[in-house]
PDB file of N, CA, C and O in Angstrom:
ATOM      1  N   MET A   1      27.511   2.246 118.210  1.00  0.00           N
ATOM      2  CA  MET A   1      27.517   2.568 116.803  1.00  0.00           C
ATOM      3  C   MET A   1      26.119   2.332 116.255  1.00  0.00           C
ATOM      4  O   MET A   1      25.477   1.331 116.576  1.00  0.00           O
ATOM      5  N   ILE A   2      25.656   3.250 115.436  1.00  0.00           N
ATOM      6  CA  ILE A   2      24.351   3.079 114.826  1.00  0.00           C
ATOM      7  C   ILE A   2      24.477   2.127 113.647  1.00  0.00           C
ATOM      8  O   ILE A   2      25.570   1.942 113.112  1.00  0.00           O
ATOM      9  N   GLY A   3      23.370   1.522 113.240  1.00  0.00           N
ATOM     10  CA  GLY A   3      23.398   0.501 112.213  1.00  0.00           C
ATOM     11  C   GLY A   3      23.664   1.017 110.819  1.00  0.00           C
ATOM     12  O   GLY A   3      24.639   0.617 110.183  1.00  0.00           O
ATOM     13  N   ASP A   4      22.809   1.899 110.336  1.00  0.00           N
ATOM     14  CA  ASP A   4      22.912   2.390 108.964  1.00  0.00           C
ATOM     15  C   ASP A   4      22.780   3.906 108.942  1.00  0.00           C
ATOM     16  O   ASP A   4      22.198   4.511 109.842  1.00  0.00           O
ATOM     17  N   ILE A   5      23.328   4.498 107.901  1.00  0.00           N
ATOM     18  CA  ILE A   5      23.215   5.936 107.691  1.00  0.00           C
ATOM     19  C   ILE A   5      22.449   6.138 106.392  1.00  0.00           C
ATOM     20  O   ILE A   5      22.770   5.539 105.365  1.00  0.00           O
ATOM     21  N   ASN A   6      21.443   6.981 106.451  1.00  0.00           N
ATOM     22  CA  ASN A   6      20.601   7.250 105.294  1.00  0.00           C
ATOM     23  C   ASN A   6      21.166   8.448 104.528  1.00  0.00           C
ATOM     24  O   ASN A   6      21.185   9.564 105.046  1.00  0.00           O
ATOM     25  N   ILE A   7      21.625   8.216 103.297  1.00  0.00           N
ATOM     26  CA  ILE A   7      22.125   9.289 102.446  1.00  0.00           C
ATOM     27  C   ILE A   7      21.245   9.337 101.208  1.00  0.00           C
ATOM     28  O   ILE A   7      21.396   8.523 100.297  1.00  0.00           O
ATOM     29  N   PHE A   8      20.348  10.273 101.179  1.00  0.00           N
ATOM     30  CA  PHE A   8      19.415  10.461 100.060  1.00  0.00           C
ATOM     31  C   PHE A   8      18.658   9.171  99.729  1.00  0.00           C
ATOM     32  O   PHE A   8      18.493   8.830  98.558  1.00  0.00           O
ATOM     33  N   GLY A   9      18.205   8.467 100.745  1.00  0.00           N
ATOM     34  CA  GLY A   9      17.427   7.259 100.549  1.00  0.00           C
ATOM     35  C   GLY A   9      18.237   5.993 100.399  1.00  0.00           C
ATOM     36  O   GLY A   9      17.670   4.906 100.293  1.00  0.00           O
ATOM     37  N   VAL A  10      19.553   6.112 100.388  1.00  0.00           N
ATOM     38  CA  VAL A  10      20.423   4.938 100.285  1.00  0.00           C
ATOM     39  C   VAL A  10      21.004   4.670 101.663  1.00  0.00           C
ATOM     40  O   VAL A  10      21.690   5.516 102.236  1.00  0.00           O
ATOM     41  N   PHE A  11      20.724   3.493 102.185  1.00  0.00           N
ATOM     42  CA  PHE A  11      21.218   3.134 103.502  1.00  0.00           C
ATOM     43  C   PHE A  11      22.599   2.503 103.379  1.00  0.00           C
ATOM     44  O   PHE A  11      22.776   1.476 102.723  1.00  0.00           O
ATOM     45  N   LEU A  12      23.567   3.135 104.019  1.00  0.00           N
ATOM     46  CA  LEU A  12      24.940   2.640 104.001  1.00  0.00           C
ATOM     47  C   LEU A  12      25.326   2.208 105.400  1.00  0.00           C
ATOM     48  O   LEU A  12      24.953   2.865 106.372  1.00  0.00           O
ATOM     49  N   PRO A  13      26.063   1.118 105.522  1.00  0.00           N
ATOM     50  CA  PRO A  13      26.525   0.704 106.843  1.00  0.00           C
ATOM     51  C   PRO A  13      27.472   1.758 107.429  1.00  0.00           C
ATOM     52  O   PRO A  13      28.252   2.385 106.713  1.00  0.00           O
ATOM     53  N   THR A  14      27.383   1.927 108.710  1.00  0.00           N
ATOM     54  CA  THR A  14      28.205   2.933 109.375  1.00  0.00           C
ATOM     55  C   THR A  14      29.690   2.630 109.218  1.00  0.00           C
ATOM     56  O   THR A  14      30.508   3.540 109.088  1.00  0.00           O
ATOM     57  N   ALA A  15      30.026   1.355 109.231  1.00  0.00           N
ATOM     58  CA  ALA A  15      31.437   0.980 109.083  1.00  0.00           C
ATOM     59  C   ALA A  15      31.982   1.438 107.732  1.00  0.00           C
ATOM     60  O   ALA A  15      33.128   1.878 107.646  1.00  0.00           O
ATOM     61  N   LEU A  16      31.175   1.339 106.680  1.00  0.00           N
ATOM     62  CA  LEU A  16      31.610   1.772 105.351  1.00  0.00           C
ATOM     63  C   LEU A  16      31.839   3.277 105.318  1.00  0.00           C
ATOM     64  O   LEU A  16      32.816   3.747 104.735  1.00  0.00           O
ATOM     65  N   VAL A  17      30.949   4.026 105.936  1.00  0.00           N
ATOM     66  CA  VAL A  17      31.094   5.484 105.965  1.00  0.00           C
ATOM     67  C   VAL A  17      32.340   5.874 106.764  1.00  0.00           C
ATOM     68  O   VAL A  17      33.074   6.782 106.374  1.00  0.00           O
ATOM     69  N   LEU A  18      32.572   5.189 107.874  1.00  0.00           N
ATOM     70  CA  LEU A  18      33.757   5.486 108.682  1.00  0.00           C
ATOM     71  C   LEU A  18      35.042   5.127 107.939  1.00  0.00           C
ATOM     72  O   LEU A  18      36.045   5.833 108.046  1.00  0.00           O
ATOM     73  N   MET A  19      35.007   4.026 107.186  1.00  0.00           N
ATOM     74  CA  MET A  19      36.187   3.641 106.404  1.00  0.00           C
ATOM     75  C   MET A  19      36.496   4.674 105.328  1.00  0.00           C
ATOM     76  O   MET A  19      37.659   5.014 105.107  1.00  0.00           O
ATOM     77  N   LEU A  20      35.462   5.172 104.660  1.00  0.00           N
ATOM     78  CA  LEU A  20      35.674   6.193 103.634  1.00  0.00           C
ATOM     79  C   LEU A  20      36.182   7.490 104.253  1.00  0.00           C
ATOM     80  O   LEU A  20      37.069   8.139 103.699  1.00  0.00           O
ATOM     81  N   LEU A  21      35.630   7.861 105.386  1.00  0.00           N
ATOM     82  CA  LEU A  21      36.074   9.078 106.069  1.00  0.00           C
ATOM     83  C   LEU A  21      37.532   8.952 106.510  1.00  0.00           C
ATOM     84  O   LEU A  21      38.314   9.891 106.360  1.00  0.00           O
ATOM     85  N   ALA A  22      37.894   7.796 107.050  1.00  0.00           N
ATOM     86  CA  ALA A  22      39.280   7.576 107.464  1.00  0.00           C
ATOM     87  C   ALA A  22      40.222   7.615 106.269  1.00  0.00           C
ATOM     88  O   ALA A  22      41.344   8.110 106.377  1.00  0.00           O
ATOM     89  N   TYR A  23      39.774   7.098 105.133  1.00  0.00           N
ATOM     90  CA  TYR A  23      40.613   7.113 103.932  1.00  0.00           C
ATOM     91  C   TYR A  23      40.794   8.532 103.404  1.00  0.00           C
ATOM     92  O   TYR A  23      41.872   8.889 102.930  1.00  0.00           O
ATOM     93  N   LEU A  24      39.737   9.340 103.485  1.00  0.00           N
ATOM     94  CA  LEU A  24      39.839  10.728 103.032  1.00  0.00           C
ATOM     95  C   LEU A  24      40.781  11.539 103.916  1.00  0.00           C
ATOM     96  O   LEU A  24      41.417  12.479 103.439  1.00  0.00           O
ATOM     97  N   VAL A  25      40.875  11.198 105.168  1.00  0.00           N
ATOM     98  CA  VAL A  25      41.831  11.877 106.057  1.00  0.00           C
ATOM     99  C   VAL A  25      43.235  11.301 105.869  1.00  0.00           C
ATOM    100  O   VAL A  25      44.232  12.013 105.990  1.00  0.00           O
ATOM    101  N   TYR A  26      43.296  10.009 105.574  1.00  0.00           N
ATOM    102  CA  TYR A  26      44.580   9.320 105.423  1.00  0.00           C
ATOM    103  C   TYR A  26      45.386   9.848 104.231  1.00  0.00           C
ATOM    104  O   TYR A  26      46.604  10.001 104.327  1.00  0.00           O
ATOM    105  N   LEU A  27      44.712  10.126 103.112  1.00  0.00           N
ATOM    106  CA  LEU A  27      45.430  10.534 101.902  1.00  0.00           C
ATOM    107  C   LEU A  27      46.237  11.820 102.083  1.00  0.00           C
ATOM    108  O   LEU A  27      47.431  11.813 101.783  1.00  0.00           O
ATOM    109  N   PRO A  28      45.650  12.924 102.557  1.00  0.00           N
ATOM    110  CA  PRO A  28      46.485  14.124 102.735  1.00  0.00           C
ATOM    111  C   PRO A  28      47.519  13.969 103.856  1.00  0.00           C
ATOM    112  O   PRO A  28      48.596  14.564 103.800  1.00  0.00           O
ATOM    113  N   LEU A  29      47.184  13.165 104.877  1.00  0.00           N
ATOM    114  CA  LEU A  29      48.155  12.940 105.949  1.00  0.00           C
ATOM    115  C   LEU A  29      49.371  12.187 105.434  1.00  0.00           C
ATOM    116  O   LEU A  29      50.500  12.471 105.835  1.00  0.00           O
ATOM    117  N   GLN A  30      49.143  11.230 104.549  1.00  0.00           N
ATOM    118  CA  GLN A  30      50.250  10.489 103.951  1.00  0.00           C
ATOM    119  C   GLN A  30      51.138  11.413 103.115  1.00  0.00           C
ATOM    120  O   GLN A  30      52.364  11.316 103.164  1.00  0.00           O
ATOM    121  N   ARG A  31      50.513  12.305 102.349  1.00  0.00           N
ATOM    122  CA  ARG A  31      51.297  13.257 101.549  1.00  0.00           C
ATOM    123  C   ARG A  31      52.080  14.214 102.426  1.00  0.00           C
ATOM    124  O   ARG A  31      53.212  14.578 102.107  1.00  0.00           O
ATOM    125  N   LEU A  32      51.476  14.620 103.528  1.00  0.00           N
ATOM    126  CA  LEU A  32      52.167  15.510 104.462  1.00  0.00           C
ATOM    127  C   LEU A  32      53.384  14.817 105.072  1.00  0.00           C
ATOM    128  O   LEU A  32      54.459  15.407 105.174  1.00  0.00           O
ATOM    129  N   LEU A  33      53.203  13.566 105.474  1.00  0.00           N
ATOM    130  CA  LEU A  33      54.325  12.821 106.052  1.00  0.00           C
ATOM    131  C   LEU A  33      55.422  12.601 105.020  1.00  0.00           C
ATOM    132  O   LEU A  33      56.607  12.614 105.353  1.00  0.00           O
ATOM    133  N   ASN A  34      55.027  12.399 103.771  1.00  0.00           N
ATOM    134  CA  ASN A  34      56.019  12.229 102.710  1.00  0.00           C
ATOM    135  C   ASN A  34      56.768  13.532 102.460  1.00  0.00           C
ATOM    136  O   ASN A  34      57.980  13.517 102.246  1.00  0.00           O
ATOM    137  N   ALA A  35      56.062  14.654 102.484  1.00  0.00           N
ATOM    138  CA  ALA A  35      56.708  15.947 102.262  1.00  0.00           C
ATOM    139  C   ALA A  35      57.654  16.311 103.403  1.00  0.00           C
ATOM    140  O   ALA A  35      58.661  16.987 103.194  1.00  0.00           O
ATOM    141  N   LEU A  36      57.324  15.863 104.596  1.00  0.00           N
ATOM    142  CA  LEU A  36      58.173  16.141 105.764  1.00  0.00           C
ATOM    143  C   LEU A  36      59.293  15.112 105.924  1.00  0.00           C
ATOM    144  O   LEU A  36      60.065  15.185 106.880  1.00  0.00           O
ATOM    145  N   HIS A  37      59.387  14.163 105.004  1.00  0.00           N
ATOM    146  CA  HIS A  37      60.412  13.114 105.004  1.00  0.00           C
ATOM    147  C   HIS A  37      60.384  12.263 106.276  1.00  0.00           C
ATOM    148  O   HIS A  37      61.424  11.838 106.779  1.00  0.00           O
ATOM    149  N   VAL A  38      59.206  12.032 106.768  1.00  0.00           N
ATOM    150  CA  VAL A  38      59.047  11.185 107.954  1.00  0.00           C
ATOM    151  C   VAL A  38      59.319   9.727 107.607  1.00  0.00           C
ATOM    152  O   VAL A  38      59.753   8.948 108.455  1.00  0.00           O
ATOM    153  N   TYR A  39      59.059   9.364 106.349  1.00  0.00           N
ATOM    154  CA  TYR A  39      59.228   7.963 105.950  1.00  0.00           C
ATOM    155  C   TYR A  39      60.685   7.520 105.971  1.00  0.00           C
ATOM    156  O   TYR A  39      60.958   6.320 105.923  1.00  0.00           O
ATOM    157  N   ARG A  40      61.624   8.455 106.041  1.00  0.00           N
ATOM    158  CA  ARG A  40      63.023   8.056 106.182  1.00  0.00           C
ATOM    159  C   ARG A  40      63.285   7.424 107.537  1.00  0.00           C
ATOM    160  O   ARG A  40      64.230   6.652 107.699  1.00  0.00           O
ATOM    161  N   LEU A  41      62.452   7.752 108.503  1.00  0.00           N
ATOM    162  CA  LEU A  41      62.618   7.234 109.858  1.00  0.00           C
ATOM    163  C   LEU A  41      61.847   5.940 110.095  1.00  0.00           C
ATOM    164  O   LEU A  41      61.966   5.324 111.155  1.00  0.00           O
ATOM    165  N   VAL A  42      61.050   5.528 109.097  1.00  0.00           N
ATOM    166  CA  VAL A  42      60.181   4.363 109.238  1.00  0.00           C
ATOM    167  C   VAL A  42      60.875   3.147 108.654  1.00  0.00           C
ATOM    168  O   VAL A  42      61.477   3.216 107.582  1.00  0.00           O
ATOM    169  N   TRP A  43      60.785   2.025 109.373  1.00  0.00           N
ATOM    170  CA  TRP A  43      61.447   0.810 108.920  1.00  0.00           C
ATOM    171  C   TRP A  43      60.767   0.220 107.695  1.00  0.00           C
ATOM    172  O   TRP A  43      61.435  -0.100 106.711  1.00  0.00           O
ATOM    173  N   HIS A  44      59.435   0.070 107.742  1.00  0.00           N
ATOM    174  CA  HIS A  44      58.682  -0.530 106.651  1.00  0.00           C
ATOM    175  C   HIS A  44      57.498   0.383 106.327  1.00  0.00           C
ATOM    176  O   HIS A  44      56.551   0.491 107.105  1.00  0.00           O
ATOM    177  N   ARG A  45      57.570   1.028 105.179  1.00  0.00           N
ATOM    178  CA  ARG A  45      56.583   2.057 104.844  1.00  0.00           C
ATOM    179  C   ARG A  45      55.170   1.496 104.748  1.00  0.00           C
ATOM    180  O   ARG A  45      54.229   2.130 105.225  1.00  0.00           O
ATOM    181  N   ALA A  46      55.000   0.339 104.151  1.00  0.00           N
ATOM    182  CA  ALA A  46      53.660  -0.235 103.984  1.00  0.00           C
ATOM    183  C   ALA A  46      53.028  -0.580 105.339  1.00  0.00           C
ATOM    184  O   ALA A  46      51.843  -0.325 105.556  1.00  0.00           O
ATOM    185  N   LEU A  47      53.810  -1.150 106.231  1.00  0.00           N
ATOM    186  CA  LEU A  47      53.279  -1.476 107.558  1.00  0.00           C
ATOM    187  C   LEU A  47      52.914  -0.214 108.319  1.00  0.00           C
ATOM    188  O   LEU A  47      51.910  -0.174 109.031  1.00  0.00           O
ATOM    189  N   PHE A  48      53.727   0.806 108.166  1.00  0.00           N
ATOM    190  CA  PHE A  48      53.434   2.077 108.818  1.00  0.00           C
ATOM    191  C   PHE A  48      52.135   2.666 108.287  1.00  0.00           C
ATOM    192  O   PHE A  48      51.327   3.183 109.058  1.00  0.00           O
ATOM    193  N   ASN A  49      51.928   2.593 106.966  1.00  0.00           N
ATOM    194  CA  ASN A  49      50.708   3.138 106.375  1.00  0.00           C
ATOM    195  C   ASN A  49      49.476   2.364 106.823  1.00  0.00           C
ATOM    196  O   ASN A  49      48.433   2.962 107.085  1.00  0.00           O
ATOM    197  N   ILE A  50      49.584   1.054 106.912  1.00  0.00           N
ATOM    198  CA  ILE A  50      48.454   0.255 107.394  1.00  0.00           C
ATOM    199  C   ILE A  50      48.134   0.590 108.841  1.00  0.00           C
ATOM    200  O   ILE A  50      46.966   0.714 109.212  1.00  0.00           O
ATOM    201  N   ALA A  51      49.166   0.737 109.655  1.00  0.00           N
ATOM    202  CA  ALA A  51      48.946   1.086 111.056  1.00  0.00           C
ATOM    203  C   ALA A  51      48.348   2.484 111.189  1.00  0.00           C
ATOM    204  O   ALA A  51      47.495   2.720 112.046  1.00  0.00           O
ATOM    205  N   LEU A  52      48.793   3.400 110.348  1.00  0.00           N
ATOM    206  CA  LEU A  52      48.241   4.758 110.368  1.00  0.00           C
ATOM    207  C   LEU A  52      46.760   4.744 110.003  1.00  0.00           C
ATOM    208  O   LEU A  52      45.950   5.406 110.652  1.00  0.00           O
ATOM    209  N   TYR A  53      46.410   3.995 108.971  1.00  0.00           N
ATOM    210  CA  TYR A  53      45.004   3.899 108.570  1.00  0.00           C
ATOM    211  C   TYR A  53      44.175   3.233 109.663  1.00  0.00           C
ATOM    212  O   TYR A  53      43.065   3.682 109.949  1.00  0.00           O
ATOM    213  N   ALA A  54      44.684   2.189 110.266  1.00  0.00           N
ATOM    214  CA  ALA A  54      43.949   1.509 111.338  1.00  0.00           C
ATOM    215  C   ALA A  54      43.752   2.432 112.531  1.00  0.00           C
ATOM    216  O   ALA A  54      42.697   2.410 113.166  1.00  0.00           O
ATOM    217  N   ALA A  55      44.753   3.238 112.838  1.00  0.00           N
ATOM    218  CA  ALA A  55      44.616   4.179 113.946  1.00  0.00           C
ATOM    219  C   ALA A  55      43.566   5.238 113.637  1.00  0.00           C
ATOM    220  O   ALA A  55      42.781   5.611 114.509  1.00  0.00           O
ATOM    221  N   LEU A  56      43.550   5.723 112.398  1.00  0.00           N
ATOM    222  CA  LEU A  56      42.531   6.700 112.012  1.00  0.00           C
ATOM    223  C   LEU A  56      41.138   6.089 112.060  1.00  0.00           C
ATOM    224  O   LEU A  56      40.200   6.718 112.547  1.00  0.00           O
ATOM    225  N   LEU A  57      40.999   4.865 111.556  1.00  0.00           N
ATOM    226  CA  LEU A  57      39.702   4.196 111.574  1.00  0.00           C
ATOM    227  C   LEU A  57      39.226   3.954 113.001  1.00  0.00           C
ATOM    228  O   LEU A  57      38.049   4.155 113.301  1.00  0.00           O
ATOM    229  N   GLY A  58      40.100   3.539 113.856  1.00  0.00           N
ATOM    230  CA  GLY A  58      39.747   3.338 115.261  1.00  0.00           C
ATOM    231  C   GLY A  58      39.358   4.632 115.942  1.00  0.00           C
ATOM    232  O   GLY A  58      38.448   4.655 116.771  1.00  0.00           O
ATOM    233  N   THR A  59      40.042   5.709 115.597  1.00  0.00           N
ATOM    234  CA  THR A  59      39.707   7.012 116.172  1.00  0.00           C
ATOM    235  C   THR A  59      38.315   7.461 115.740  1.00  0.00           C
ATOM    236  O   THR A  59      37.529   7.933 116.561  1.00  0.00           O
ATOM    237  N   PHE A  60      38.012   7.315 114.456  1.00  0.00           N
ATOM    238  CA  PHE A  60      36.686   7.711 113.974  1.00  0.00           C
ATOM    239  C   PHE A  60      35.590   6.825 114.559  1.00  0.00           C
ATOM    240  O   PHE A  60      34.500   7.314 114.855  1.00  0.00           O
ATOM    241  N   GLU A  61      35.859   5.543 114.730  1.00  0.00           N
ATOM    242  CA  GLU A  61      34.875   4.656 115.320  1.00  0.00           C
ATOM    243  C   GLU A  61      34.618   5.047 116.769  1.00  0.00           C
ATOM    244  O   GLU A  61      33.471   5.058 117.216  1.00  0.00           O
ATOM    245  N   HIS A  62      35.670   5.365 117.498  1.00  0.00           N
ATOM    246  CA  HIS A  62      35.523   5.778 118.894  1.00  0.00           C
ATOM    247  C   HIS A  62      34.765   7.101 118.987  1.00  0.00           C
ATOM    248  O   HIS A  62      33.900   7.263 119.848  1.00  0.00           O
ATOM    249  N   LEU A  63      35.087   8.046 118.103  1.00  0.00           N
ATOM    250  CA  LEU A  63      34.384   9.328 118.109  1.00  0.00           C
ATOM    251  C   LEU A  63      32.912   9.157 117.764  1.00  0.00           C
ATOM    252  O   LEU A  63      32.061   9.856 118.314  1.00  0.00           O
ATOM    253  N   SER A  64      32.602   8.226 116.849  1.00  0.00           N
ATOM    254  CA  SER A  64      31.186   8.011 116.513  1.00  0.00           C
ATOM    255  C   SER A  64      30.432   7.441 117.699  1.00  0.00           C
ATOM    256  O   SER A  64      29.266   7.776 117.908  1.00  0.00           O
ATOM    257  N   ARG A  65      31.077   6.586 118.478  1.00  0.00           N
ATOM    258  CA  ARG A  65      30.413   6.058 119.676  1.00  0.00           C
ATOM    259  C   ARG A  65      30.162   7.161 120.689  1.00  0.00           C
ATOM    260  O   ARG A  65      29.100   7.208 121.309  1.00  0.00           O
ATOM    261  N   ILE A  66      31.136   8.050 120.860  1.00  0.00           N
ATOM    262  CA  ILE A  66      30.976   9.137 121.828  1.00  0.00           C
ATOM    263  C   ILE A  66      29.867  10.090 121.379  1.00  0.00           C
ATOM    264  O   ILE A  66      29.046  10.522 122.188  1.00  0.00           O
ATOM    265  N   LEU A  67      29.850  10.413 120.085  1.00  0.00           N
ATOM    266  CA  LEU A  67      28.871  11.380 119.585  1.00  0.00           C
ATOM    267  C   LEU A  67      27.464  10.823 119.540  1.00  0.00           C
ATOM    268  O   LEU A  67      26.510  11.595 119.636  1.00  0.00           O
ATOM    269  N   MET A  68      27.292   9.518 119.397  1.00  0.00           N
ATOM    270  CA  MET A  68      25.969   8.923 119.273  1.00  0.00           C
ATOM    271  C   MET A  68      25.375   8.488 120.596  1.00  0.00           C
ATOM    272  O   MET A  68      24.260   7.966 120.616  1.00  0.00           O
ATOM    273  N   GLN A  69      26.077   8.683 121.708  1.00  0.00           N
ATOM    274  CA  GLN A  69      25.527   8.317 123.003  1.00  0.00           C
ATOM    275  C   GLN A  69      24.426   9.299 123.376  1.00  0.00           C
ATOM    276  O   GLN A  69      24.563  10.507 123.179  1.00  0.00           O
ATOM    277  N   PRO A  70      23.328   8.768 123.920  1.00  0.00           N
ATOM    278  CA  PRO A  70      22.240   9.682 124.322  1.00  0.00           C
ATOM    279  C   PRO A  70      22.579  10.469 125.571  1.00  0.00           C
ATOM    280  O   PRO A  70      21.771  11.274 126.031  1.00  0.00           O
TER     281      PRO A  70
END
């Protein structure tokens, strides 16, 4: 993982950018799952949402490592 990302002269930590990206993907995915009534099959909705966000964040972190390898 690279240290910082330069956005118009503002250096942001890579973890922050990945967290925001994961959240932007998480929001429509959550609405899609709600529209498909998937939450009826879930025991605890909040735990499921946290696990979903963690899985997305881990996926983006792994993809950033793969893409940044020389």
